[in-house]
N, C-alpha and C positions, 0 to 999 in steps of 0.2 A: 659563366658562377654567378652564384647567389650573392647578392648585395650584403654587405656585412655593416651593422647597424649597431655599435657598442653604446650601452646606455648609460646614464649618470642621472640618478634619481637624489632628488634636494630634501633634505632638513635642516634649516638653521645653518643653511648653504654651506653643509657638509656633504659628501659623495655616502650615500647608505642603501641599505637593500632591506628590503621587505619580505616576508613569506605569507603569500596568497593575500597580500595586499592589508594585511593587520598591523596597524601601526604598534602593537606591542612587540612584535618581534625586530622592531627596528635595532639594525648592526651598523657601525661608521667605520667605513672602511679607508675612506681620507677626508684629513679635516680641510683639503684644497684642491677642489674638483678640478683647478686649471693644470696642476700638475698631472692628473689622470687624463685630462682633454690634452694633454701635449704628448704623452706617450702613445695616445692612440694616431696620433699625427703623425709621428715621427715613425712610425713602424709602417705607415702608408695609407691608411685608412683615411675615407675621405668625409663620412657623413658620421655625425652624433645626436642621439636621441637624448632629449634633458628633458625630465619629468619634473614639473615644480610641487614637491610631495604637499609641504604646508599650503599651498594653493589649493590643490583637490580636495583638501578637509577644508578650509576656511570658504573656498569660492570667490576666490578673485586671486592673482598674480602677485607673487609675496619675493620669490627668488630671483626678481629682475635683473639684479645687480649681479650676481653669480652667472647668470646668461650673457651681460654684457663682457663682463669681463674673459670670459672664455670668447666670446664671439671675436671681441676686439685686439687678443691674441694668439689666436691659431687662424687657421684657412677651412674649416671644417664645415661644412653644410649642418646646419643646427635645425633640427625640428623640436621645437618647443610644445611640451602640453600641461596640464595640472592647473585648474582655475581657471581657465578662460571661460567667462562667461557672460561679457559684453565688448562691445566695439572697443570700449576703452582699452579692456586687457587686452585685444587684438593688435591694436593700436600699439600698446606696452610693449609686447614682445616682439613683433618688427623693428621697431626704434630702436631696441637694446637687440638685437643682430640674430633673431631667428630669422631664416629663409621660409621655413616651413612652420606652420600651426598645426596641433591637434585638438580638435573638439569633438569629448563624448557626451559628458552629462548636457552641452549647451545643445548638443543634436535631439535631445531625449526632452529637454524641458523649455526648450524655446527655438522649436527646428526653423522659424523665421529669420533668426540671428544666423546661425550655422548656413545658411542658403544664403543668404546675403553675404556671406563671408568668400562663399565661391564666387560669386558674381563680382565683388568688388575686387579681391585679389585676385583672382583664376581659379581653378584647379587644381593647376601645378603646386600650387603654395598652400594648398587646406587637405589636412588629412580627417578623415571620418574615424574616429577612436570606438573602435568596435568591441569592447572589454566584456565577456559574457562567464556566466555560472551553469554548467548545463544548460548551454547553449539560449540562455536569457541574458539579455543587457543588463549590466550594473553599473551606475553611477556616483558619483559625490566619492571621489576616490576609492571605488568598489563597497562604500560603505551600505549602498543602496541597492537591491534587486528589484528589477522591475518586470513586468508579464511579456516585455518584447522581447519576438523570437529573433534570434541571430540573423540570419540569412535574410529576411523580411525585411529586417531593420537595413542593413547594408542595401537591398536592392531599391527601399524607398530615397534612399540619398543619392544612389547612382542615377535614378532616374533624373534627380535634381541638378546634377552635373558632378557628384564625387568621383574620383578616378582611383586616388590612393586612400587604402585601408590599412590601420594595424587593428590586427583581432590578436588579444590577449585572452586565453585560456586561466582564468583565474585561478583554477586549480590547481595547476601546473606551476603557476608564475613563484618563482623563489624557491623551487622544491626540487629543483636539479632532475625531475624525476624522466625528463624527455619532452619533446614537443609536441601536441595532439593534432600530427602530422595527418590523422584522418578527417578532424575538423577542415583544415585547411584543404584540404583536398575538396572536399563536399562544397567549400564557398566558391572553391577555383573551379570546379564544374558548372554551379549555379551561374557564376558570373567571371567569364573567363577576361574579360575586357579590365576587371579590376586590379590595378598594382597592389598584390596584397603583401603583406609585411609581417610576418608571424614574429610572435612573440609568447615567452613564457615557456618554463620549463626546461629551455637548451642546457645540456650538462658538459657538452665534449664539443669538440670537433665533427665526429661520427653521427651527432644528432643534426647539425649543419648539413653534411655530406645527405642525409638522409631526407634532409628538406629540398634540397636541390635535385635528389634524383628524383622526387615529387614535381618538380616545375613551380618550385612555390619563388615568386621574384624575389624577397629580400627575407632578413631573419635580423633581429635582435637579440641581443646578447648581454647579460651584464654579470649574474652571479656567478655564471662557472667562469668569467676570468677573475673576479675578485675574489674567487675561493682557489686558486691557482690551477683550476682543469684546465683552462684555454690560456695557452702561453702567449706573449707578443710577438715571439720567433716565428711560432707556429703561423699565425697571423699574418705576419711578412712574408711566410714563404710561399702563404698561398698566392697573398698578392702578386710577389713575383713572378710566380706559374701562370699567372692570369694575365 
């Protein structure tokens, strides 16, 4: 079965969602992210994707206390991203309970630092964040579009040891219009060795089934859960059956 990874996005320590990375569309779903994380854990999920949206915008880790709270009160395997721009940020994330960290902007702007993270912490603990709009990489909380093409960007870091990639199609994120399955298949065809985590656009369990049928290894979902389109009992049933 495809690996199911729920998402918690943080602003001011609260669980929020955006649409296409636009901070003006912020919607607060819960002021206690730990409560949400425990719900995921109780239904049998093992992983959690946590994004520090304040950090992504400010360029430094900010919501580390919330990360620490979730990590210390649950057994979820947490990958953490948003604003990780230095060795100090990486250390702070790991010290506060992240088992994996995601680097997107840092891989574009300071690739030597990202490559050093792979060597220091191991490829199993470092995720390449390949967030794209029209197949071009975007950084700084998606506020800045670059000229870097998506697949060559992933190939570049795969050659430097990256093995796990989260790819978000920004046009789909938070829109509940279905994931970019064709794009993910394109990446898988070019780089079959990559552990690809699809992100953005999931609106229902049917979308997850489509990704599974396309042999996508893992999927992040968020808004579909918060808007009630994916139920905890449905997730629990999937976990029990697999």
